[in-house]
Kinemage of the C-alpha trace (Angstrom):
@kinemage 1
@onewidth
@group {chain A} dominant
@subgroup {mainchain}
@vectorlist {calphas} color= white
{ca met a 1} P -25.465 0.099 37.307
{ca arg a 2} L -21.769 -0.469 37.923
{ca lys a 3} L -21.838 -3.733 35.892
{ca ile a 4} L -23.417 -1.923 32.938
{ca lys a 5} L -20.741 0.770 33.131
{ca tyr a 6} L -17.965 -1.862 33.012
{ca leu a 7} L -19.699 -3.682 30.176
{ca ile a 8} L -19.853 -0.466 28.132
{ca ile a 9} L -16.168 0.229 28.804
{ca ala a 10} L -15.271 -3.345 27.775
{ca leu a 11} L -17.259 -2.994 24.545
{ca leu a 12} L -15.598 0.322 23.711
{ca cys a 13} L -12.172 -1.234 24.260
{ca ala a 14} L -13.076 -4.145 21.979
{ca val a 15} L -14.193 -1.754 19.233
{ca ala a 16} L -11.006 0.310 19.611
{ca gln a 17} L -8.870 -2.831 19.344
{ca gly a 18} L -10.677 -3.773 16.129
{ca ala a 19} L -9.555 -0.490 14.566
{ca trp a 20} L -5.946 -1.597 15.026
{ca ala a 21} L -6.502 -5.208 14.041
{ca gln a 22} L -4.080 -6.887 11.695
{ca thr a 23} L -5.550 -7.913 8.329
{ca thr a 24} L -3.803 -10.783 6.540
{ca val a 25} L -4.065 -10.960 2.741
{ca thr a 26} L -2.926 -13.421 0.071
{ca thr a 27} L -4.564 -12.103 -3.130
{ca asp a 28} L -4.961 -8.902 -5.130
{ca ser a 29} L -8.688 -8.668 -4.312
{ca glu a 30} L -8.080 -9.220 -0.578
{ca leu a 31} L -5.392 -6.508 -0.560
{ca arg a 32} L -7.629 -3.997 -2.352
{ca ala a 33} L -10.554 -4.795 -0.034
{ca ala a 34} L -8.372 -4.374 3.073
{ca ile a 35} L -7.171 -0.970 1.854
{ca ala a 36} L -10.703 0.134 0.954
{ca asn a 37} L -12.319 -1.151 4.155
{ca asp a 38} L -9.871 -0.174 6.858
{ca gly a 39} L -6.403 0.412 5.488
{ca ala a 40} L -4.902 0.066 8.950
{ca asn a 41} L -2.402 -2.771 9.378
{ca ile a 42} L -2.129 -5.170 6.468
{ca thr a 43} L 0.216 -8.158 6.323
{ca val a 44} L 0.875 -9.886 3.004
{ca thr a 45} L 1.443 -13.650 3.278
{ca ser a 46} L 2.276 -14.552 -0.345
{ca asp a 47} L 3.436 -12.961 -3.591
{ca ile a 48} L 0.583 -10.970 -5.156
{ca asp a 49} L 0.089 -10.213 -8.849
{ca leu a 50} L -1.502 -6.794 -9.361
{ca ser a 51} L -2.356 -7.524 -12.959
{ca asn a 52} L -5.692 -5.694 -13.104
{ca ser a 53} L -4.626 -2.157 -12.241
{ca thr a 54} L -2.428 0.090 -10.142
{ca leu a 55} L -2.827 -0.250 -6.395
{ca ser a 56} L -4.060 3.213 -5.328
{ca ile a 57} L -3.837 4.762 -1.885
{ca glu a 58} L -6.588 7.368 -1.969
{ca ser a 59} L -6.654 10.802 -0.332
{ca gly a 60} L -7.468 10.739 3.373
{ca arg a 61} L -6.223 7.164 3.886
{ca thr a 62} L -3.290 6.007 5.966
{ca val a 63} L -2.271 2.500 4.947
{ca thr a 64} L 0.387 0.314 6.547
{ca ile a 65} L 1.459 -2.773 4.601
{ca asn a 66} L 4.049 -5.286 5.771
{ca leu a 67} L 4.964 -7.314 2.699
{ca gly a 68} L 6.501 -10.027 4.894
{ca gly a 69} L 9.290 -10.636 2.392
{ca tyr a 70} L 6.849 -11.087 -0.497
{ca thr a 71} L 6.432 -9.244 -3.819
{ca leu a 72} L 3.754 -7.030 -5.359
{ca asn a 73} L 4.154 -7.574 -9.106
{ca arg a 74} L 2.341 -5.868 -12.028
{ca arg a 75} L 4.012 -8.240 -14.561
{ca leu a 76} L 3.966 -5.606 -17.297
{ca thr a 77} L 6.219 -5.779 -20.354
{ca met a 78} L 4.681 -2.604 -21.780
{ca arg a 79} L 2.744 0.314 -20.315
{ca gly a 80} L -0.803 -0.587 -19.316
{ca glu a 81} L -3.747 1.402 -20.646
{ca ser a 82} L -4.956 2.224 -17.110
{ca gly a 83} L -1.472 3.151 -15.937
{ca gly a 84} L 1.091 0.592 -15.101
{ca thr a 85} L 2.538 1.776 -11.805
{ca val a 86} L 2.612 -0.827 -9.033
{ca ile a 87} L 1.457 1.654 -6.324
{ca thr a 88} L 0.258 5.262 -6.532
{ca val a 89} L -0.001 7.361 -3.360
{ca his a 90} L -2.401 10.228 -4.032
{ca asn a 91} L -2.450 13.760 -2.623
{ca gly a 92} L -3.453 13.627 1.062
{ca ala a 93} L -2.730 9.892 1.419
{ca lys a 94} L -0.064 8.163 3.494
{ca leu a 95} L 1.578 4.788 2.830
{ca asn a 96} L 3.884 2.921 5.195
{ca leu a 97} L 5.355 -0.005 3.255
{ca ser a 98} L 7.909 -2.473 4.576
{ca asn a 99} L 9.795 -5.733 4.037
{ca gly a 100} L 9.289 -6.753 0.427
{ca thr a 101} L 9.537 -5.984 -3.287
{ca leu a 102} L 7.687 -3.876 -5.874
{ca lys a 103} L 8.323 -5.020 -9.439
{ca gly a 104} L 6.896 -5.359 -12.911
{ca gly a 105} L 5.454 -1.842 -13.119
{ca trp a 106} L 5.553 0.288 -16.259
{ca gly a 107} L 4.113 3.760 -15.800
{ca gly a 108} L 4.259 7.220 -17.257
{ca asn a 109} L 5.829 8.496 -14.032
{ca gly a 110} L 7.042 5.935 -11.535
{ca gly a 111} L 6.958 2.333 -12.634
{ca gly a 112} L 7.278 0.939 -9.109
{ca leu a 113} L 5.941 3.793 -6.986
{ca ala a 114} L 4.342 7.133 -7.861
{ca asn a 115} L 4.130 9.424 -4.837
{ca glu a 116} L 2.013 12.384 -5.903
{ca glu a 117} L 2.378 15.948 -4.619
{ca gly a 118} L 0.863 15.989 -1.143
{ca gly a 119} L 1.321 12.226 -0.736
{ca thr a 120} L 3.490 10.763 2.020
{ca thr a 121} L 5.334 7.475 1.658
{ca asn a 122} L 7.609 5.715 4.123
{ca leu a 123} L 9.564 2.755 2.772
{ca ser a 124} L 11.459 0.420 5.094
{ca asn a 125} L 13.452 -2.479 3.638
{ca val a 126} L 11.604 -2.331 0.312
{ca asn a 127} L 13.302 -3.479 -2.890
{ca ile a 128} L 12.062 -1.631 -5.981
{ca ala a 129} L 13.446 -3.353 -9.074
{ca gly a 130} L 12.442 -4.369 -12.580
{ca asn a 131} L 10.162 -1.373 -13.217
{ca thr a 132} L 10.075 1.050 -16.158
{ca ala a 133} L 8.718 4.541 -16.782
{ca asp a 134} L 8.030 6.409 -19.996
{ca asp a 135} L 9.022 9.732 -18.482
{ca arg a 136} L 10.236 9.957 -14.849
{ca gly a 137} L 11.357 7.403 -12.309
{ca gly a 138} L 11.450 3.825 -13.477
{ca gly a 139} L 11.565 2.779 -9.830
{ca ile a 140} L 10.151 5.808 -8.006
{ca cys a 141} L 8.677 9.116 -9.089
{ca asn a 142} L 8.319 11.362 -6.049
{ca phe a 143} L 6.550 14.719 -5.909
{ca gly a 144} L 5.472 14.352 -2.256
{ca thr a 145} L 7.224 13.409 0.974
{ca leu a 146} L 9.302 10.255 0.764
{ca thr a 147} L 11.360 8.520 3.443
{ca ile a 148} L 13.466 5.474 2.589
{ca asp a 149} L 15.127 3.298 5.231
{ca gly a 150} L 17.071 0.206 4.286
């Protein structure tokens, strides 16, 4: 009975560790899948073109992305039909983003980052450059809670 008890504890610990596992991504589709599937700790290991659409952090998600010195790039020279922002953090979502660059976005509000009302974004050592907006915030449009460090 004691061995079964220890086995159950070991399995629970293994499952708990999986929830904090680091996910490494190199492509747009891998990044989107990591955010959709777990959203926990994501490390980018190459520059990623986000040419299909805005990267969205949906309500109820907490996402941590370490860009590892790499760039998320929309590569837009005009506003995209589906919105051209690099990243949008929606109401009730939280994004922790560090160590890289957001560029090439062209949005209505926030070419690089749109932090909606009720969204929370923490940026650490993030360069936001080469973005454009039709209305507010070529680099960042913030209606939520935003912390910038570095």
